[in-house]
N, C-alpha and C positions, 0 to 999 in steps of 0.2 A: 556452431549451433547456440552456444551458449552467447556469444556478442550478439546476437540476432535477438535470442530472447531476453537479455538482459536491457538491451535499447529498446525493444517494445513495451516491456514493464515499467521501465524510467520514464517514457514517453506517454503511456496511458496515466500513471501515476501523477505525473507533473501536469495534465489537463484536468483530471478529477480535482486535484487540488483547486487550480486555477479557477475550475467554476463551484466549489461549494465555500470557497474562505471569501472572507471583505477582502475587496481591492486593497485597503488598509493593511490588511495583513498577509495579502497573497506573496510578497517578494520574503518576507519571514518564514511563511509554511514552507515554501519550495525550497530555502536557502538549509530550513534542518532538515526535508527528506536530503537533498543532496548531501547535507554532511554527514546524515547517518548511513547513505548508500557508500562514501567513501572510509566510514569507518569499518563496515560490514565488507566490503570488498578488502581491504586489509587485513583485518582481523580475522576472518573466517579462514581463508585457507592455511593462514599459520595457525590455527587450534585443530582444524581436519587432522592434521598426520598424529601428531600425540593421540587425538579423540580417538582414532581409527586402530591405532597402536595399543592401546590402553583396552578399548571398549570394541573393537572389531567393527568391522566395515556394516554388518546388521543393525546396531544401536544406532550408528550413524544416521542410516537410510531411515530407522525409526521413528528419531527425534528430528530430522529433516521434514517428515510426514507430517508429524504435529504441528509444528512450525507452518507449515502451510494451511492445514486444516482448521487450525486454533482460529485466524483470521475470519475465515470463512464462516465459520462456525459463528463468530460475534457479529457477523452482517447479517448472517439470518436470525440472530435473534433480536436484533435493532429493528429489521424490517417484517416482521411478524405478525401481523393481524393489520399492516400498513396497506392499502387501496393502491393502486398505481397512481391513482389521483392524489393521493397523500402524498407519495413522493415525488413525485410530477411538482405539486406546488411549493414543498419544502425546498426545492432546486431554483424555485422562480422568486425567492425574494428577492426584491429589490431595493429595501430599506438597507442603509447600512453601508450600502457598497457593496452587497452580494448581486452575484451573477443573477440576469434577468430570463432565462429560459432552462428550460429543462434541461441536465446532465444528458451529454452526447458522448456515450461509450462508445 
């Protein structure tokens, strides 16, 4: 199940990056995202064992929960006060190579 979740998140992130980035920066942004994913896939399993040994599994679960909630809170703060029309108009910019339709998630 971990592989299915990892694949779903990776595909969704790539699609979102492709929708919101200008076309001339799209490849660089997707490459940076993929590089970060590769580094995380190597480093985090190596760090998890010692972290569980030192702090316990509960601390690791709390840290993981915080890492999931933090970006979600940032997203909510960013979208606070924006109407759905404003969100769609931000996604439909077409000058400078931006995607020309609302983000399809």
